[in-house]
N, C-alpha and C positions, 0 to 999 in steps of 0.2 A: 266098574273101577274105586267105586268108594273101599268095596273091600280089600280088594286089588293089594291097593296101596295100601292101607295097614298090614297086610300081611308084610310088604317089602318093607315098612319100616321095621318092623319087628325082626326080620331078618338080617333090618340093617342091626338094628339093635339101638337104633339111632331116633330120640324123638325130634326128627328135625321134620321140615319138607322140600321139595325139590324142584325143578323147576319141569315142569310137562308140558306137552303140546293138548288143546282145549281141543278132543276130536267129541264129535256127534253123528251119529248116519246117517253115510250122504254128503257128506262135508270132507270133503279129503282134496282145500283149495291147492295145497304145498304153502300157506303161505304162514307166516309164524303168527301165534295168537298168545302173547301172555298171560299169562295168569293174575288177578288181583295180585296189590301188593301184595296184601296181607299173605299170601299163599307160596311165596320165594324163599328158596332158600338166602338169597343173592341179600334179601335185606339186613340177614347175620350179620356180615360183614362188619356193618357199619354198629354192633352192640357187641357189649362183650359179655363172652359166654356167659356169665350166672343172669345174662335177662332174656337167652333162647327161647325159655317159656312161654315169652307173653308172644312169641312168633307162633304157634303151635296153630294149624291151620284150623279150619272150620269145617265138618263133614262136608256143608253144603259149598259149592263154587259162586256165589251168589258175593259179592263185598259186603261187608260190616256197612253200617252205619261206624259216624266217623267218631262217636262217641268209643265207638267198641274197635279202635283202630290200636293203631300198634301206637304204642304213650314213647316215648322220647324218655332215658332216663337221665336223670340231673346228674349219677357218677360216672356221666362216659368218658369224662376225659379224666377220673382220680380213679386208676384202676389201682387196684393194693399191691405190694409184693407180693402177697400170695396168689392170685390172680396170677401174675405174670411167671410164676414157675407153674400153674394149670395149663398156660394156654401159648401157642404158637403164636408170636408176635407178628408173625410174614401171613398167615392165612388166620389169623384169629379163631382160629376150630382149638378145643380142646386137646390137652394131649395126656394120656392114660400108660401107662404100662399094661401090654398085655391087650392092647386093641388095633394090634395089627401093624402097626404103624409103626419104625425107629425113631430113636431120638435122640437129638444131635445137641452137647454140650457145650459150647466154647468155653476160647480161653475166658472168655469175660465172668463166667457164670450164669448163663442167660441160656436158655434152652429153646430148644424150635424142630419141627418136625425135619428127620431126613430129607424128607425129597424134596422139604420147602428151599431149606438153607439151599440143597444140591442145583434147585433153577432160582434161587438168589442170585446167582451170579456175581458175590461181591463181598469185599472181603472187609467191609465195612456193616460192624453190625446196626441192626434195625433198632435196636433199643435206645440203647448206652453211646451211639457213633463210636466205639474204640472201633481201631482197625485188627483183624482178627490173622494172625500170620497164615493161619492153612485154612483150607476150606473145603469140606466133601466133594467128591467127583460124583457125579448124577452114572449110577451102573445103566452098562448098556441091555439089565436086564430089566430095565423099568422101563415104561412106557411114558411118552411124553407127559402126562399129567402129573409124574413121579411115583405112582404105584404098582408096586408089585403085583404082577399075571398071575402068579398063582396065591393072591390073596382074594380069598373066596367069598366078602362081604364085599368086595372089588367087582367080582363076577355076579352078581346079584346083580348090581349099584349098574352094570355096562347092559345090562339087558331089557333097563328102562325105557321107554319110547324117546329119540331123538328128537329135536324138533326139528321143522325145518327150517333154518332161518335163510331166508331172502335176506341179500343184503340193500335193497331197497325200500326195505320196508321198517320203519319206526316201530319206534314202543308206542308214543302216541297220536293216534289217529284223529283222522279231522282233518280238513284245510287249514291252516291258520287265517288270521282273519288280516287285511287287507293294512289294515291301521291298527296298529299297537298300543287301541286309550282303554285296554279294559284293565289297567290296574288296580290293582285294590284300594278302598277313600284309608287316609291317611286316619282320620277321625281321632289326628288329638286333642292330649286335652289343652288349654290355653296357659300358654307360656306365661308366667307372670313374671313379676321385675328380679325376685327373690334367688332364679336358674341361674344370674352368675354364680351363685354359691357350689358349684359344682368346680370352682377353683378355689385352690389353696386361699383360707382369708388372710393366709397371712398376708397375702400378696394385693400391695394396693392396684395394679394394674397387671390389665388381662398382658399386654407384654411391656417387657424391661427394654430402655437404652440404655448402653454403653457407648464411651467414645475413646479412644485411643490414639494421641499422636505417635508416627513414630521416633520423638525424644520430646521432650517438655520445654528445649531450653535451644535456642540458635542463634548465634551473633545476630546483633543488626545489619553488619556489612551483609549478610549473605542473602544469595536467593535462591530458589527451588523451583526447577521446575518439573519439580513430579516427588513435590512431599506429600506421604502419606499417612491416613487417616484410618483404624479401621471404627468400622460401626458397627457390633454386637446385639441382637432382637436377641431375646429370649421370652417362649411365651411362658405364661400361668401355670401350673402345675396342679394335678389333677387329686383333690384334699386323700381318697380313697387310695391311691397309689403313692404318694406322699409318702405314708407308712403302712408300710407291710406287717407290721403287727398286728393290726387289725384282724381282727377273727372272719368267720365267711359271712356272720349274721349282722356284723357292724359295718363289712362291705357292702352288703346289698341295702342296708336300713341308709346308708349317704347316699347310694346311687337311685333309691326310691324318691331321697327327699332333693338331688338334686341332679337331675336329666342331665343324661349327656346327647350332645344334637346327633340326632337320628338320621339312617343312613341309607341311599337309594343304590344297591350295587348289582349290577350284572358280572355272573360272572362267565364268560366264555371258554368253554371245553374242549379240549382236543381227545376225539374218540376215533381217530381212523387207524388202519391192520395193526402200525405198529405197536400202537398202546393198550394193545393185549398184554391180559397174564397181570404180572405182578404191577408192573405201570397204574393200569386203567384199577385196581384192586387199593392201591397206594393212594392215586387218586379222590378215586370212589372215600376213601376215608381219610383223606384234608376235605373234603367239599361235608364231611359230618360233621370236622370239626369244625369245621369254620360257619355250616347251617346252628350246629347248637351253643354258640358263641352269638349271636343276633336277636336282637332283644324283638317285642314284642313291637316296638315300632319304629325299626329296620325293618325296609323290603329287600325280596332277593328275587331275579328274574336268572333264570339258567338258559345259557344259549351252547345245544350240543353241535360239532362238525364234525365232519369226513370227507367224502365228495361232495355234501351239499353239505347245508345249515337248517338246524330247527329250533325253533324255543319250547324248551320242557313244558315251561307254563309263565306265566305272565307275573307281574310286579306282584310280591307276595306276604303283606306281611309277615313276619315270622313267629308267630302268637304257639302254644305249643299242636296245634293240627295242624297252622303253617309249618310246620319244622317235620312235621312227620310226613305232610304231603311232598313235601322235596324232598326229605329223604325217598323218599318210595322212587320219585322221578329221576334223583341220579344213578341211583341203587338198578334202575332197568335196561341202562344203557348198556350195549356191545361194542367193540372194536369191530371194524370194519372202513373199510375201503381206503381214498384216498386224504388229501389233507387240504383245507379248500379256508385258509387263513383266514382271505379277505371275506368272504362270503359270512362268514362267522362273526369277526368284527362289523360286517356293514348292520346283521340284524343285534349288535348288541346295539350299537347307538343308534338302531332306528327303536326300540326300546326305549330310552331314555328320549330319544326327542319326539315320543308318539307318544307319554303319557301324560294322565290327565292334572296329578297332583306332583310333588314336588318335595322330597326330605331336602334339608339345610343339605346337606352332602350326598354329593354321587362319584360313584366314577365306576370302572370298568378295571374286570381280571382277567387277562386272558393266558392261560398254561395248553402251550405244543414241545413236544417233543419232536415237529421234525418241522420238513422246509414247505411252503406252497408248493403243490404240484398241481393246479388248476390251472392257478392265472400265468401262469411260465415267468413269474417276476422273486427276484432272489441271486443267492450266488453266482448263482452261472449264468445272468445276467450284464451286458456289455454295459448297460445304464439303466440300472434298477430304480423304477418311479415310487421308493417307496410311497413315499405320500397320497397313490392311488387306493391303497390300504387305509388309507385314515377317512372317515365317513365326512365331508366336510362340516358338521353338525355340532361335531365335538375336536376338533383342530384347534391347536391354542394359540388365540391371538384371530380365532372368528368371533363372532358371535359370542360374546364371554355369559349371557345367557346360559349358554349351551353347550360352553365348553367344558368337559369332562374328562379327565386325564385315563390314561388306561395307566394301568402297571400290569408288565410282563414279565414272562416266566419259563424262562425255557429250561427243560432237562434234558439228559442225557447229552450225547456227542454229533445228534443228527439235526438240530434244531440249525431253523437260522439264525446266530446271533446278532448279526447287522440287520435282518429284518424286524426282529424282536424289539431291536435298541431305538431301530429308527421311529418306529410303531408309537413307541412310551415318552421318545423325545418332541414326537411333533405336538404329542397330547397334552404333556406337560407331567406324563407319569413316568417310573424309575421299571430297569432292566434288573431281572436280576437272575444269575446264570446256577442251575440248580446241577449241578455234576453227579451227585446221585441222591440217585431217585429216591432212596429210605427218605429226604428233606426234603420236601415237597410241603407235609406236611409245616414243621417247622419256618421253612420261608414264607407260608403261605398265613400263621399266625403271625410271623411279625410286621406284617404289610396289613392283617385288617389289625393287630394293636393298635398303629397308627389311628388308619381310618377312622376306628372306633372311639377317638379320643380328640379331632375335631376343636377348636376352640377359636381360632381365629381366623375370616373366611377375606377376601380379597383386599389381602392388607397391600398397600402401599406405600412406599417408603421412599419421603420428600427431603432431599439433600439443596441448602441453600446456603449459600455465602455471605458472611459478617461485615465483608471487608470491600468496598466498590473497585478496590486498587486489583484486590483477589478472583481469578476463576477457574475452575473444574476442568479439569485434561483429560480423567478417564473414570469409568465408575468399572469397577470389577465384580462380577455377577453372576459370574458360572453359567448355567445356562435362561436364567429369572433375563426377562426383557431390561433390556432399559436405555435412558435417554437423559443428554443433556440439550439442554438447550442450545441456541445458536449465541446467545453472547456469553453462555458458561457460567449462567449465575444460578440455575439451578439443575438438578439434575432428577432422577425419576427411576423409579425400582420397583417393576412391580412381582412382588412376590406370590400373590394367591392366599393357601392354607396353614395354618401353621397346624402341629398337635400339642396336645401339653405337652410342654418339657424341652419343646423340640428350639433348636439353638441354630440363628444364622451370623455368617458371619461376611460382609462385606468393604470394598475397602474402593476407598476414594482418595484419586490424586488431585491436588492442587499446586499450581502456580503462586507461591509465593514471594511479594518483594524485599529487596531489603528497605530497613526499615531508617529516618532518618534520623527521631528523635522517641520514636515511642516506647517504652521499654514489653509493651506488652502487642500483640497478633491475635485482634478476633479472628475466626478462622472460618466455623460455621456452624446450621446447627440442623437437627435434624426431626423429623417431623411425619410420625407414622399415622396413617389413616386405616380402618380395618371394620367389619362389618363383625357384627355377634349373634354365630348362628341360631340362638337358640331365640333373642329378641328383634334380631334383625336389624336391629339399631345398627347403621356406623356410631363410629366413634370416635376420636383423634389424640395420639400424647407427643411430647416432643421435649427431646432431650436440654441438654442446656450450653447453654453456645461454649464450643471449643476454642478455647485461648491457649498462644507460647506463650514465654519468657521470650525476652529479646533483651539481653544487657548489651554491654560495647564490645567486651571480652565474653567467652564463654568458652571451658576446661569442652576435651573428649567428652560426650557423652553415647550410650550404651541405645542400642536399638532397642525399645517396647520388646520386652518377648510373646506379647499378645499380638503384636504388631510382623512380628516376625513370622509366627509360626503360622498364617495367615499366608503370609508368602510363599514360608514352604510348601505348602497346601497348593496353591494353584501354578507355582513353578512344575511339582509333580504331575499337577493335572495338565499339563501343557504339555511337557515330557512323556507323557501315555502319549500325548493324541498325534505328536510328532514319531513316535515311536509307532506307532497300528500307521498310519500311515505308510511309512518304511516298509512295516511285515508286508501290507500290503501288494508295494509293489515287487517280492521278492526278498528287498536289503534285511536278512532280517538279523545279523553281523551290527548293520548299519543299527538297529533298533536295538538290541544289547546296548552300544556303545550308549545311545543317547540315552537310556534309565544311568547305566551305569556314568556317565558325567553328571546326571540332574542326582544321583548318591554321590558321587564329591562334594557337591555345589553343597548341597545339603548339609555334609557335615562340617561343614566350615563355617553353619551360621551361630545367631546366639545359642536360640533353639535348640539344638546337638547337642554344644557344650556343655547345657545343662541338662542334659537329659531328659527334654519334655518328652513326652508320650504320646504326642502328637508328631514330632520327628522319628521317633523310632518305631510306629506305623505304619509309618511310609517308605521310610527306609526298609522294612520286612515286605511291604508289597512291591513296591521297583523290586526286591531280588525274587521274589517269586512270579512278578510278569517275565523276568527273566529267563529264570529256570523254565518258562512254557513257553520259551522260543529259538530253544533248543535246537529245533527240527523246524521240518516243514509241514510233517505229519503230526509233533505235541504240537504247534501252531493250530492249525487246523481242527485235532479235535477238543482243545482248550483255553488255547492262549490266547485267540481273540473275545472269544465267551467273556472268560476273565476278566480282560483290561475293556471290555466296554459295559461291561456291569459297575467293576470301580472306578469309570469313569460317571456312567450314568452316580452313582454315587456322589459322588466328588461333585459334578456342577448342577446336581441338585441338594448337596448335603441332606441326604436323609438314606439311612438305611436300607441297605438291598444286601441279598445273599450272597455269593460270591463263592464259588468252585464249592467247598463241599462241607462250609461250615455256616454258621450264625450264629456260634458263639459267642456271646459278650466277652472272651475275656480273649479273643482274636485280634486282629486291623480291622472287623467292620463295628468294635463295639465302640469309634469314635460318635456315630449320628445316632446309634438307638436311646432309644425314650426311655421311661419305667415302665412305659403300656406295654410298648412290642416285648418288653424284658417279663412282664409280667405275664403277656399273652403267649409267651414260648416257656418258658414252667408249668404251662396250661397243658402244651403240646410236647412235655418231655415226662408224663405221671410218674416214670421211673427211677428217676434222679433224682425226684425231691427227696426224699426218705435221706440220702447221701446227706452229712454233715458237709463236705468238703461242695458238696454241688447250694446247702446254702450260705456257705460262706461267703462263698461267689454272690449269691443273686444277694445280700448283706451288701456287699461292697459294690457292688453297681448302682443300692440305689446309693451311700453315705458316699462313692469319691465322687468329684469331681471330672467331666467328660472332657477328652481333649478337643480343644474349638482349633 
């Protein structure tokens, strides 16, 4: 077998390896027997072509010791412009004139194999995301793989033995344990007090509190039933991110001296039959990016599901060896079967619940392109019970010790956005809609950019009235749990985690009585209680007392623009909820009318008159939603998912991927943090050399984000 295989490689002219069945005399059971991962061609999909020489298989089929395993290259995400011209960014194979494959050069000057672009079936460049006016059409003379039937080299390849794939056979053999308590030991170094230096040294506290009354002066004779005060919170920045001019060595030095909070992450991946082809290849590449960006103290476990679900490996530290093993495990999966989201999520929750040790930050990421076909719960159900998909241990509001946010990603036009949004909403995570499958990696990069920068945990915001005549009337906090005491004197908002540089805005409404003689009215004070994820210590900070002046006579005072812009955000979110309800009831015209009315109301506000950036973004978003409701078909294909991902973003005040863009210049920018932008730049290596791209990144760091 060995000599025959060498002859085949020489005939192909390739120094690569292929997926072959393990055959021995007298052993033909028809099962699928994968070769060791060091002998699989599919491992190459996660590596740039320049590193494929590291993957030449040994002459023996015995797995090599870990010290001789595939090494993860440090330059995985930093492909040069030269390599991009020599490599097809769809299949990641080398392109060379005269190798028997046609090369297609797009309008944006990026080149690909002709058959890859034909099967790509998308008019968006997978490298620069620009839209193409034309794409090649696959010729009838091509086989399903896009290769010419007259290609002599491929004729040789097609004569190779084909593995008999048993659809019920998993790559990882052996029964799963009943209890997932086999997580790798953390073995952390002791965290010293100086670990707080992870944050920007110019910051005195981890959280900055600012308050803005709707007006600073109100006549004594006036009383208010709904006087609004904005509470604005901002988490401290990470030093390495605040200064993008730092070199790679300087950033590494800062990170080594100032450790961030490590993460326990479980990814639940859809590998059903609909994921075959380009989708699965892009998902594997995105997982390769995620694995490369996790540190040695971060732990990862992967659940793969189709008709059933299986844990590919337990929570494992992403050391060099851990990354290698994770890459091989992810790259070994094949797409087949149905879609059992509930079982995949159940096992993901079980990994978290059964672990013997815990990192400070924990999260689950769920990626799927389809609807649950096994459990009969989804869009076609009269009364879908979405809560049944969420294990009790990770539901928001259950046992806080096990509360784990699930960040869901629905990609393509066939997933169930209502289910994915409900899963994220119930657990305290976010829902991202990936309209174009080539955006999978960018959407994932944005999410982990936040998860790897948590600086505040278990944050609670307490609002206390400072005047016995005052009482709270309401708290507007989006999806965050809030509570006003029976006597109306105090209010509490349960926020949870904050990423570095992340901001939160809440509107507090109070009843303010008229004053008989006082020239000033004290309104309220804000206190924040939170845990430092590194030291585990609880900390508190508080604002000054919010006061307004009460003259006998006061002129007409303009509304605070800070308060006005947040009122606009809540108005827009409320309109989205109403429009979605109307659309689900079949009244698309009524849904569009609701959004148009909201646009008109917002256009008359103080923010609109000053061309506030958040108002501009909200107006564009509402218009986009209207366009996705022009027909029932358009709404079913993309409108519902787009609205739900927007609602998820606004209700949690956290960035999500929406449609076909995570670009910081779009309306999504309102909630992006520098750590997210930094991770996105690593996900888009081909754009980094562009002067316009560098200018955009510099502006994202230097310009204030709309609130």
